[in-house]
C-alpha positions in Angstrom: 71.3 132.8 139.0 74.0 131.2 141.2 77.5 131.6 139.9 79.5 128.8 142.0 78.6 126.4 144.7 82.1 125.0 146.3 83.6 124.4 149.3 86.5 126.8 150.2 88.6 128.6 152.9 88.8 132.2 151.5 87.3 134.9 152.6 84.9 137.9 151.1 86.2 140.9 150.9 83.2 142.5 148.2 82.9 146.0 149.0 79.3 146.5 147.4 78.4 143.1 148.7 74.9 142.8 149.6 73.5 143.9 153.4 72.5 140.9 155.6 69.7 141.4 157.3 69.4 138.1 159.1 72.0 135.3 160.7 70.4 132.6 162.9 71.1 129.3 164.1 69.3 126.9 165.5 70.1 123.5 166.8 68.7 121.0 168.4 70.9 118.0 170.2 69.6 114.6 171.4 71.4 112.0 172.9 74.8 113.8 171.6 73.5 113.5 168.0 73.2 117.3 166.7 71.0 118.2 164.0 71.8 122.4 163.5 70.5 124.7 160.6 71.6 127.8 160.0 69.3 130.8 157.9 70.9 133.7 155.8 69.6 136.4 154.7 71.2 139.4 152.2 69.5 141.7 150.8 70.2 143.4 147.1 69.1 147.4 147.7 71.0 148.3 144.5 69.9 149.5 141.0 72.0 146.2 139.6 72.2 142.3 140.4 75.0 141.8 142.5 77.0 138.8 143.8 76.6 137.7 147.4 78.8 134.9 149.5 77.1 132.8 151.7 80.1 131.5 153.8 79.7 129.0 157.2 82.1 127.8 159.3 81.3 123.8 160.1 82.8 121.6 162.5 85.5 119.4 160.7 83.1 115.9 161.7 80.0 117.2 160.4 77.9 116.3 157.7 76.1 118.4 155.4 73.0 117.0 155.0 71.1 119.7 152.9 71.0 122.9 151.4 68.5 125.9 150.2 68.6 128.7 148.2 65.8 131.2 147.9 66.6 133.9 145.2 63.8 136.4 144.8 60.8 134.2 143.7 63.0 131.0 142.5 63.8 128.3 145.0 66.8 125.8 144.4 67.4 123.3 146.6 70.4 120.8 147.1 70.6 117.0 145.6 73.5 114.6 147.6 74.9 112.6 144.4 77.8 110.4 144.3 81.1 111.7 142.7 82.0 110.1 139.9 84.8 107.5 140.3 86.9 109.0 137.1 87.3 112.4 139.6 87.4 111.2 142.6 90.9 111.6 143.6 90.9 114.8 142.5 87.4 115.7 144.7 89.2 113.9 147.7 91.8 116.4 147.7 89.5 119.2 147.6 87.0 118.1 149.1 86.7 121.2 152.3 90.4 121.3 152.2 91.7 123.3 149.3 95.0 123.0 148.6 96.0 126.6 148.6 94.7 127.2 152.5 94.8 125.3 156.0 92.1 127.8 157.5 90.1 124.4 158.6 92.5 122.6 159.5 93.8 125.1 162.1 90.3 125.2 164.3 88.9 122.3 163.4 86.4 123.9 160.7 85.7 123.5 157.2 84.2 126.4 155.2 81.4 126.1 152.7 80.6 129.2 150.8 77.6 129.6 147.9 78.3 132.6 145.7 74.7 134.1 144.0 74.1 136.7 141.9 71.0 138.7 143.6 68.8 140.2 141.1 68.6 144.2 142.3 65.8 145.3 145.0 65.5 141.5 146.3 66.8 139.4 148.8 68.5 136.1 149.0 67.8 133.1 151.4 70.4 130.5 152.6 69.5 127.6 154.2 72.2 125.3 155.4 71.5 121.6 157.6 74.3 119.7 159.1 74.8 117.0 161.7 77.3 115.8 164.2 77.6 113.5 166.8 79.5 114.6 169.7 82.4 113.1 171.1 83.2 113.6 174.2 87.0 115.5 175.4 88.0 116.3 178.8 84.9 115.3 180.5 83.0 117.4 178.4 80.6 117.2 175.2 81.6 120.5 173.5 79.1 122.3 170.8 80.3 125.2 168.7 78.9 127.3 166.5 80.9 129.9 164.3 79.6 133.6 164.0 81.6 135.1 161.7 78.8 137.1 159.1 81.3 139.4 158.2 79.2 142.2 158.8 77.0 143.9 161.8 73.1 141.9 161.5 70.2 143.5 162.0 69.0 139.8 163.4 71.2 137.9 164.9 69.9 134.9 166.7 71.2 131.3 168.3 69.3 128.8 169.9 70.0 125.6 171.0 67.8 123.3 172.7 69.2 119.9 174.2 67.7 116.6 175.5 69.8 114.2 177.5 67.4 111.6 178.6 69.9 110.1 181.1 70.2 113.8 183.1 72.0 117.1 182.0 75.4 118.1 184.3 77.7 120.6 184.1 76.1 123.1 181.7 78.4 125.6 180.9 78.6 128.8 178.1 82.7 130.4 177.8 83.3 133.1 176.3 83.2 133.4 172.7 86.4 131.7 171.4 87.9 133.5 168.1 91.6 132.4 167.9 92.5 134.2 164.5 91.7 138.2 165.9 92.7 139.4 169.8 91.1 141.7 171.2 87.5 140.6 170.6 85.9 141.6 173.5 87.0 139.0 176.0 88.5 139.7 179.2 91.3 138.1 180.8 90.7 135.5 182.8 86.9 136.3 182.0 84.2 132.9 182.2 81.2 134.4 181.9 78.6 134.0 179.1 78.8 135.8 176.1 76.3 139.1 176.9 72.6 138.6 175.3 73.0 134.4 176.1 70.3 133.5 178.2 70.6 129.8 179.6 67.7 127.3 181.6 67.4 124.0 182.2 65.7 121.1 183.5 66.9 117.4 184.7 66.5 116.6 180.9 66.5 119.5 178.8 68.2 122.8 178.2 67.4 125.8 176.1 70.3 127.8 175.5 69.9 131.3 173.5 71.9 134.2 172.1 70.7 137.2 170.6 73.1 140.0 170.8 71.9 143.7 169.4 74.1 145.6 167.1 75.3 147.5 169.6 76.3 144.3 172.0 78.1 143.3 168.4 80.0 146.0 168.0 81.5 145.9 171.3 82.7 142.1 170.3 83.8 143.2 166.8 83.4 145.3 164.5 83.9 143.3 161.6 81.2 140.9 162.1 83.5 137.6 163.5 82.3 137.7 166.6 84.1 134.0 167.0 83.0 130.9 168.2 79.5 130.4 170.6 80.4 127.5 172.8 78.2 125.4 174.6 79.9 122.4 176.9 78.3 119.9 179.1 77.9 116.3 180.3 75.1 113.9 181.6 74.4 111.4 184.3 75.8 107.9 183.9 75.1 104.6 185.1 78.1 102.7 186.6 77.9 98.9 184.9 77.9 98.8 180.7 76.9 102.1 180.2 73.9 103.8 178.4 72.4 102.1 175.6 69.1 103.8 173.8 66.9 101.9 171.3 64.5 103.4 169.0 63.0 101.6 166.0 65.0 98.6 165.2 68.3 100.6 165.8 70.6 101.0 169.1 73.6 103.5 170.4 75.8 102.6 173.0 77.5 104.6 174.8 80.3 103.8 177.4 82.3 106.0 179.7 82.8 104.7 183.3 84.6 107.0 185.5 86.5 106.8 189.0 88.9 104.4 187.9 92.7 103.9 189.1 94.7 105.3 185.8 96.7 102.8 184.2 100.4 103.0 184.2 102.1 104.5 181.0 104.6 104.0 178.9 105.5 106.7 176.7 108.1 108.1 174.4 108.0 111.9 173.1 109.7 112.4 169.2 109.9 115.8 169.0 111.0 117.8 165.6 113.7 120.3 166.5 114.4 120.8 163.0 115.5 124.6 161.8 111.7 125.1 161.1 110.8 124.9 164.5 112.6 128.1 165.4 111.2 130.3 167.4 107.8 130.3 168.8 107.0 126.9 167.4 109.6 125.5 169.5 109.6 127.3 172.6 105.6 126.7 172.2 107.0 122.7 172.7 109.0 123.1 175.4 106.1 125.1 177.6 104.0 122.0 176.6 106.5 119.4 177.5 107.6 121.0 180.8 103.8 120.8 182.0 103.8 117.6 181.0 106.5 116.1 182.3 105.4 117.6 185.5 101.9 115.7 185.2 103.3 112.2 184.3 103.1 109.8 187.2 105.1 107.9 189.6 104.1 104.5 187.9 105.0 105.4 184.8 108.0 105.1 182.4 109.5 107.5 180.0 111.8 108.8 177.0 112.7 111.9 174.9 113.8 111.4 171.3 114.5 115.0 169.3 115.0 114.8 165.8 116.2 117.2 162.7 118.5 115.3 160.1 120.2 113.9 163.1 118.0 111.4 165.7 119.1 112.2 169.4 117.8 110.2 172.3 117.7 111.1 175.8 118.0 108.1 177.4 120.0 105.2 175.3 118.1 101.9 174.9 115.8 102.2 177.9 112.8 103.9 179.5 113.0 105.8 182.9 110.7 105.6 185.5 109.6 109.1 186.8 111.4 110.8 189.8 112.4 114.1 190.6 115.8 113.5 189.3 114.7 111.8 185.9 112.0 115.1 185.5 114.6 117.4 185.9 117.2 116.2 183.5 114.6 115.9 181.3 113.7 119.1 180.9 117.7 120.3 181.1 117.3 118.1 177.8 114.5 119.8 176.2 115.6 123.2 177.2 118.8 122.5 175.4 116.8 121.7 172.4 117.8 123.5 169.5 116.3 124.1 166.4 118.9 122.9 163.2 118.8 120.8 160.2 116.2 118.7 158.1 113.2 117.0 159.0 113.9 112.8 159.5 110.7 111.7 160.2 111.2 107.9 159.3 114.1 107.6 161.3 113.1 108.8 164.2 110.1 107.1 164.1 111.6 104.0 163.8 113.8 105.2 166.4 111.2 105.3 168.7 109.3 102.4 168.1 112.4 100.2 168.3 113.1 101.2 171.8 109.6 101.0 173.0 109.4 97.4 171.4 112.9 96.6 173.2 111.7 98.1 176.2 108.0 96.4 176.3 110.0 92.6 175.1 113.1 93.2 177.9 111.7 94.4 180.3 109.2 93.0 183.2 106.3 95.2 182.4 103.2 95.9 184.0 101.2 93.4 182.1 97.8 96.0 182.2 100.3 99.5 181.2 99.8 101.6 178.0 102.8 102.0 175.8 102.1 105.0 173.5 104.6 107.3 171.0 103.1 111.1 170.9 104.8 112.6 167.6 105.1 116.0 167.2 106.5 118.2 164.0 105.7 121.1 162.1 106.7 120.0 158.1 107.3 117.5 156.0 109.9 114.5 155.5 113.3 116.2 154.0 115.8 113.5 155.1 116.0 110.0 154.9 112.9 108.0 153.4 111.2 111.3 152.0 108.1 108.5 150.2 104.6 109.1 152.2 103.5 105.8 151.6 106.6 104.0 152.4 107.2 105.7 155.7 103.6 104.2 156.4 104.4 100.6 155.7 108.1 101.5 157.7 105.7 102.7 160.9 103.1 100.2 160.7 106.0 97.3 160.5 107.9 98.9 163.0 104.8 99.3 165.6 103.1 95.7 164.6 100.1 96.8 166.7 101.8 96.8 170.0 101.3 100.0 171.1 99.3 103.3 170.0 101.0 106.7 167.7 99.5 109.9 168.6 100.5 113.2 166.2 100.6 116.4 166.4 101.6 119.0 163.6 102.0 122.5 164.3 101.1 125.3 161.6 101.1 125.5 157.9 104.0 123.2 156.5 102.7 119.7 158.2 101.8 116.7 155.9 98.2 116.7 157.0 97.4 113.1 154.9 100.5 111.5 156.4 99.9 112.4 160.3 96.4 111.4 160.1 96.9 108.2 158.1 99.7 107.6 160.1 97.5 108.0 163.5 94.6 106.1 162.3 96.5 102.7 161.1 98.6 102.4 164.9 95.3 102.8 166.9 96.0 107.1 167.8 94.4 109.6 166.7 95.6 113.5 165.4 95.5 116.6 165.6 97.0 120.3 164.1 97.4 123.4 165.7 98.3 127.0 164.1 100.9 128.4 165.2 100.1 131.2 167.8 100.4 132.0 170.9 97.9 129.3 172.7 99.6 126.2 171.5 101.4 125.7 174.6 97.7 125.2 175.7 96.3 123.2 172.5 99.2 120.4 172.8 98.9 120.1 176.5 94.7 120.3 176.1 95.5 117.6 173.3 98.3 115.3 176.1 95.3 115.8 178.6 93.4 113.8 176.6 95.3 110.4 176.3 97.4 111.0 179.6 95.3 109.0 181.7 93.7 105.7 180.4 91.6 103.9 182.3 91.3 100.9 180.6 92.8 98.7 177.8 91.7 96.4 175.4 87.7 97.0 175.5 85.3 94.5 174.0 81.5 95.0 174.0 79.7 92.2 172.9 75.9 91.6 172.0 74.3 88.8 170.7 75.0 87.8 167.2 71.5 86.6 166.2 69.9 89.7 167.5 72.5 92.8 165.9 74.3 93.5 162.6 75.8 95.9 161.2 77.6 96.9 164.5 80.2 99.4 164.3 83.5 98.8 165.5 83.2 97.0 169.1 86.7 97.0 170.2 88.9 99.6 171.4 92.2 99.3 171.9 92.4 101.7 174.9 89.9 104.1 176.9 91.2 107.7 178.4 89.7 109.4 181.0 87.5 112.1 179.7 86.1 110.5 176.7 83.6 108.2 175.7 83.1 104.9 173.6 80.4 104.9 171.5 78.6 101.5 169.1 75.9 101.6 167.2 73.9 98.8 164.9 70.9 97.4 164.0 68.3 95.3 166.0 68.1 91.7 163.9 64.7 90.6 166.4 63.2 93.7 166.8 60.4 91.3 168.8 62.7 90.9 171.3 62.0 91.8 175.2 65.8 92.9 176.0 69.3 93.5 174.3 72.5 91.3 176.1 75.4 93.9 176.5 78.5 92.4 177.6 81.8 94.3 177.9 85.5 93.1 178.6 88.4 95.2 179.5 91.3 95.9 181.5 92.3 98.3 184.1 94.6 98.4 186.5 93.5 95.9 188.9 92.5 92.8 187.1 90.8 92.0 184.3 86.6 92.9 184.3 83.4 91.9 182.7 80.3 93.8 182.7 77.3 91.9 181.3 73.4 93.8 181.7 70.5 92.7 179.7 69.1 96.1 178.2 65.6 96.1 178.1 64.0 97.1 174.5 61.1 98.8 175.7 58.0 100.9 173.7 59.4 102.9 171.2 57.8 105.9 173.6 60.6 105.2 175.8 63.4 107.2 173.4 60.7 108.8 170.8 61.2 112.7 171.1 58.5 113.7 169.6 55.8 116.4 171.0 58.9 117.6 173.6 58.4 121.4 174.3 61.5 123.1 172.5 61.8 120.3 169.6 59.1 121.7 167.7 61.1 121.8 164.3 60.4 118.2 163.1 63.9 116.6 164.7 61.6 114.8 167.6 60.2 113.1 164.1 63.7 111.9 163.2 65.4 108.5 164.5 68.3 110.6 165.8 69.7 106.5 166.9 69.5 105.6 163.1 71.1 108.6 161.7 73.8 108.2 164.7 74.5 104.8 163.3 74.9 106.1 159.5 77.2 108.5 160.7 79.2 106.8 162.7 79.1 103.4 160.1 80.3 106.2 157.1 83.1 107.5 159.4 84.7 104.1 160.0 84.7 103.1 156.0 86.2 106.7 155.3 89.0 105.6 158.0 89.1 102.6 156.2 89.3 103.6 152.6 91.7 106.4 153.9 94.2 103.7 155.7 93.7 101.1 152.7 96.7 100.5 149.5 94.2 98.0 148.2 92.5 100.0 144.7 89.8 97.1 145.1 89.2 97.6 148.8 89.6 101.4 148.4 86.8 100.8 145.6 84.8 98.9 147.9 84.9 101.1 150.9 84.1 104.5 149.0 80.8 102.6 147.3 79.7 101.5 150.6 80.2 104.6 152.1 78.7 106.5 149.0 75.5 104.1 149.4 74.9 105.1 152.9 75.6 108.9 152.3 72.9 108.5 149.4 70.2 106.6 151.9 71.0 109.5 154.4 71.7 112.7 152.3 74.8 112.9 153.6 78.0 114.7 151.6 81.0 113.4 152.2 83.9 113.3 150.3 82.8 110.5 147.7 79.3 112.3 147.5 78.2 115.8 146.1 75.8 118.8 146.6 74.0 120.3 142.8 71.4 122.6 142.8 68.3 122.3 141.4 65.4 124.2 140.5 62.5 123.5 142.3 59.5 122.1 140.1 62.5 120.0 138.3 62.7 116.3 139.6 65.8 113.7 139.1 65.9 110.9 137.9 65.4 108.1 141.3 68.2 107.1 142.5 68.7 103.1 142.0 68.8 100.9 144.8 72.3 99.9 146.0 73.0 96.2 146.3 72.3 94.5 149.6 75.3 93.6 151.4 76.2 90.3 152.0 76.0 88.5 155.8 78.9 86.2 156.9 80.0 84.7 160.2 83.3 84.5 162.1 83.7 80.8 161.0 86.2 81.4 158.2 89.7 80.3 157.0 91.7 83.5 155.2 95.1 84.7 155.3 97.8 82.8 155.6 95.7 80.9 156.4 94.1 82.0 159.4 91.6 80.1 161.2 88.2 81.5 163.1 85.6 78.8 164.5 83.0 81.0 165.9 80.5 79.4 169.3 77.8 82.1 169.2 76.0 80.1 172.1 79.1 80.3 174.1 79.8 83.8 173.4 83.3 83.1 171.8 85.2 81.9 169.3 88.9 79.9 168.6 90.8 80.6 166.1 94.4 78.9 165.4 97.2 79.3 162.7 97.9 76.0 159.7 101.5 76.2 158.7 101.2 74.3 155.9 103.3 74.0 152.9 103.1 75.6 149.3 100.8 73.2 147.5 99.0 71.3 150.2 95.6 70.8 149.7 93.7 71.3 153.1 89.8 70.1 153.8 88.1 72.2 155.0 84.5 70.9 155.0 84.0 67.2 154.8 80.5 65.8 154.2 80.2 63.7 151.6 78.4 60.9 153.0 75.3 62.6 154.3 75.0 66.3 152.3 77.6 65.5 149.7 78.9 68.6 149.9 82.9 68.8 150.0 85.1 72.1 150.3 89.0 72.1 149.7 91.6 74.4 149.8 94.9 74.3 148.1 97.9 76.9 149.0 100.3 78.7 147.5 103.8 80.0 148.5 105.0 83.3 148.9 108.2 84.7 151.1 107.8 85.6 154.4 108.1 89.3 155.6 111.7 90.7 156.6 112.3 89.7 160.2 109.3 87.8 161.0 109.5 84.4 162.7 107.7 82.1 159.5 110.3 81.1 156.6 107.5 81.3 153.8 103.8 82.3 153.6 101.2 80.3 152.5 97.2 81.3 150.9 94.3 80.1 149.7 95.1 80.2 145.8 92.3 77.6 144.7 89.3 76.3 146.6 87.4 73.7 145.5 83.6 72.7 146.5 82.0 69.6 145.3 78.7 68.4 145.5 76.8 65.3 144.6 72.9 66.0 145.9 70.9 65.8 143.8 73.2 65.6 141.7 77.3 65.5 140.7 78.6 69.3 140.4 81.6 71.0 141.3 83.1 75.1 141.9 86.5 75.4 141.1 87.5 79.3 142.0 90.8 81.3 141.5 91.2 84.6 142.2 90.3 85.4 138.7 87.7 82.9 137.2 85.5 80.8 138.5 85.0 76.9 136.8 80.9 75.8 137.4 80.5 71.7 136.4 77.3 70.7 137.1 77.0 68.5 133.9 77.8 71.2 131.9 81.3 73.0 131.9 80.8 77.1 132.0 83.9 79.5 133.0 82.8 83.1 134.7 85.1 85.8 135.4 85.7 86.8 138.8 85.5 90.5 137.1 82.2 90.7 136.2 79.1 90.5 138.5 76.5 87.5 137.5 74.2 85.1 138.9 73.8 81.7 137.9 71.5 79.4 139.1 70.6 75.4 138.7 68.9 73.2 140.2 70.7 73.3 144.2 73.2 75.8 143.3 73.7 79.4 142.7 76.2 81.6 142.1 76.7 85.1 143.4 79.7 87.0 141.8 80.3 90.8 143.3 82.7 92.0 140.4 86.3 91.7 141.9 85.0 90.9 145.3 83.1 88.1 146.8 81.5 85.2 145.3 78.8 83.4 147.4 77.7 79.6 147.3 74.6 78.8 148.1 73.5 74.8 147.7 69.8 73.7 148.3 69.1 77.3 150.3 70.5 75.5 153.4 74.1 75.6 152.9 76.1 78.8 152.0 79.8 79.9 151.8 81.2 83.5 151.1 84.6 83.3 149.3 86.3 86.8 149.3 88.7 88.0 146.7 92.2 89.3 147.5 93.9 90.9 144.7 97.0 93.5 144.9 97.5 95.7 142.0 101.0 96.1 143.2 101.7 93.7 145.7 104.7 93.5 147.9 107.2 90.3 147.9 105.3 88.7 150.0 101.9 89.1 149.0 99.5 87.0 147.0 96.6 87.4 145.2 94.5 84.5 147.1 90.9 84.0 148.3 89.1 83.9 151.8 86.5 81.2 152.9 83.5 81.7 155.0 80.4 80.0 156.3 77.7 81.9 156.2 74.7 78.7 156.5 75.6 75.0 157.5 71.8 74.5 158.4 72.0 71.8 155.5 75.6 70.3 156.9 75.2 67.1 158.8 76.6 67.1 162.4 79.1 64.7 160.9 80.5 66.9 159.1 84.2 67.1 159.3 87.4 69.6 158.2 89.4 72.2 159.7 86.0 73.9 160.1 83.7 71.4 159.4 84.4 69.2 162.6 83.3 72.1 164.8 80.2 73.3 163.3 77.7 71.4 165.3 79.5 70.9 168.2 80.4 73.3 171.7 83.8 73.6 173.0 83.8 74.5 176.4 86.2 77.2 178.7 88.0 76.1 181.3 90.0 77.9 183.9 92.9 77.0 186.0 92.0 77.0 190.1 95.1 77.1 192.2 94.9 73.5 192.8 95.3 72.6 188.9 91.8 71.2 188.5 89.7 73.1 185.9 86.7 74.9 186.8 83.9 75.3 183.6 83.2 79.3 183.6 79.4 79.3 183.3 77.5 82.2 180.9 76.1 84.1 183.7 79.7 83.7 185.9 80.1 87.6 186.5 83.9 86.9 187.4 86.4 88.6 185.2 87.6 86.3 182.7 91.4 86.2 182.6 93.3 86.1 179.5 96.1 84.1 180.5 98.6 81.1 179.2 96.3 79.3 181.8 93.1 78.9 180.6 92.6 75.9 178.5 89.2 74.8 176.4 87.9 70.8 176.6 87.2 69.7 173.4 85.8 66.1 173.2 87.0 65.2 176.5 90.8 66.4 175.3 91.9 70.2 177.4 93.6 72.5 174.7 95.9 75.4 176.5 94.9 78.5 174.6 95.5 82.4 174.9 93.7 85.3 174.5 94.3 87.0 170.7 92.6 89.3 168.3 91.9 88.9 164.9 90.8 90.5 161.9 88.7 88.9 159.5 86.7 89.9 156.2 89.0 91.9 154.2 90.2 93.8 157.9 87.1 95.7 158.8 85.8 93.2 161.4 87.7 92.9 164.7 87.7 89.1 166.4 88.6 88.2 169.9 89.2 84.7 170.3 90.7 82.2 172.3 94.1 81.1 170.3 95.1 77.5 169.6 99.2 77.1 169.0 101.2 75.0 167.6 99.1 74.0 164.3 95.5 73.6 166.6 97.5 70.4 168.4 94.9 68.6 170.4 92.2 71.7 169.3 91.6 69.4 165.5 91.1 65.9 165.8 94.2 64.5 164.5 97.5 66.2 163.0 97.2 68.7 160.6 98.4 66.3 158.1 95.4 64.0 158.4 93.4 66.7 157.0 95.7 67.0 153.6 93.8 65.9 150.2 95.4 64.3 147.7 94.1 66.5 145.0 92.0 69.4 144.8 88.4 66.7 144.2 89.4 64.5 146.7 85.8 63.6 149.0 87.8 61.6 151.6 86.4 61.7 155.3 88.3 59.5 157.1 92.0 60.3 158.3 94.1 58.3 155.9 90.9 57.7 153.1 90.5 59.1 150.0 88.1 58.8 147.1 87.0 61.4 144.3 83.8 62.6 143.0 
């Protein structure tokens, strides 16, 4: 009965289309999480079957969660299923973003479209459900409904119910917005709500309805394209750590501090002046830049680069302060920019990154200032390096996590994927604007979002034994008017409170905020039975769905950034698993229609995710030791030589367990400070209790010998058990080794399909459970498992004071900070590390010089003579 179900941006122009008798939208927004249901009824009053097209623009960040069609007396429901891997690359390109249209990209929408044949004298009803977590921009949440039925509708109604326990403020409904069609009934300067809008609200509840008659619709647009119905609002906020909401084992944390002084900015504007920018695009860019320059603050520094096939820097080799003369001269420079030549994106970004890097390195800049590049283009690379992957790699290498890159695309010819990934990989954001008369205001609006940084290096911590599967908790910057959102699961549901710590820098100092958030009875955030929420959303754990929404978004971003095919597959499968659990349509899932009464086979349960700690040795190799009771981590590097075998865990005499790791060498990346890189090529795990056994693990294979020798491939999932040992292999991903149920290690497999010259297939070693290791265990990691270290701070008289756990004074990460380890004082600096394939960010105190004074003895004392060496004392050597 239906001919197609697809996501498409085309518009229906069927002259004999059925009549739309009803179009209604009902939305429930609970703590920024929006559930939207669209209902549309079409009637075929003709004497033969006719095709009807249901088309709905939904916000690009939203996930479709359900779709139902009732055609005549038959019901068809949508089932979310996983996409076949072999089609994934094609599907990802087509999903909601067909190559022949860019409408969805222009205005922040993507269009869902379903076409069906309605039998004569019958009707079809469509029900579409989608969900989204509202983002705060410029101090407001914005909820938008696209009302474009493309014909006048007898019954048209929009109803939005909002529940915000912290209180609703600044609720407004502006006129309908329609950037595509001018003259839509909006009077210039008019800020009143659309006709027939009714607004009512209490302190925590709001109800907004829009119910225009056919006559009122005609006055807005005779073609049925009314525009976007918009609601904006904000909520009351506590100062301190923000708003933490908890319900049935899940939590969501909203953090949006206000009334802070802005941080100074070091900003480089990189502007496309190629021939394709001629006309409106360059005119709009210049207008926006004139206003942006005027908004720079006296403490800011800036420069401008114009690029086509040539790259022109306004002020060579420097950033200039904001003075009236410099602003005047900058406006002259922008005014005189003329469109000519091709588009050298790579060269422009390399120039901008070098300019900013050199400025940061060579000047005594404010340590708390925020550095960023704002890059604008209307096209694709045509001059110099034109390969997208190479441009991405070059840009990342040039920026080196020192600052953020924000990208802006104008018009239809932009490489959206390139700009999006470039921003994602370099802690920025991207926007795309259509070439129209509003472009200047759009550009200025985007700058306003990032123009006032209030905090940098924001880290939000919760006790590791209380939470798990927490979404991103480190953020390079917090901009005024935005919001930081974190969600996770509670492990200990019987606890009375959740401890929250927020660490960040502002223009005056480093700040540390702490609070124990009460975990009340479920009734506190249970919203069932509240007036206005009778549609069943009150029975939904909106916090759990917010967690799943955020987690999937992060996995999609990580998958987009990854160049490793195996890692991409792992992230895809993980995102797909969550999407199937919560019935979300994503780039890795698809909506398939089934007739009611036909039951598909149940989906298999996905494998449970492994759980690991931060204590690890991975990469080049980077070591991390977590001290949960002290609520911080310590990290260090070991610059070993290829062929060295490092003692990681040495507990042969007590628990009988030893772990050694052998290094393999690789050339250092160009322009780096190292002469070479080293990675773990082999991990050997030895155990002699209750009987002798060992494991030798490489990225390709595992040898297990417990009296009988067994060879296993890392490319096939398997579980092997013996009397005291269990080895669980997740194909091409990780190996979990469990010894006597009290000791667990996780070995990550890092393999490259097309490795760079400085990359090698290698292993990462993580300690998941160390309960069975003795207090006498040693090794580069083992010596810290049952010992605590103390963090000291240098006082003015150079004596040291211990930092207490309840101290609310700000920790000041600076070179004078010191750790006390077994009576030794170790100078440390604050660093960020990525572990577990870059999916988890760790903040840690870093000990330099091969962990000098942090570890017992020196690095060379931890060299084993061969992979099976079980020696535990310095200078001794034993064999299993």
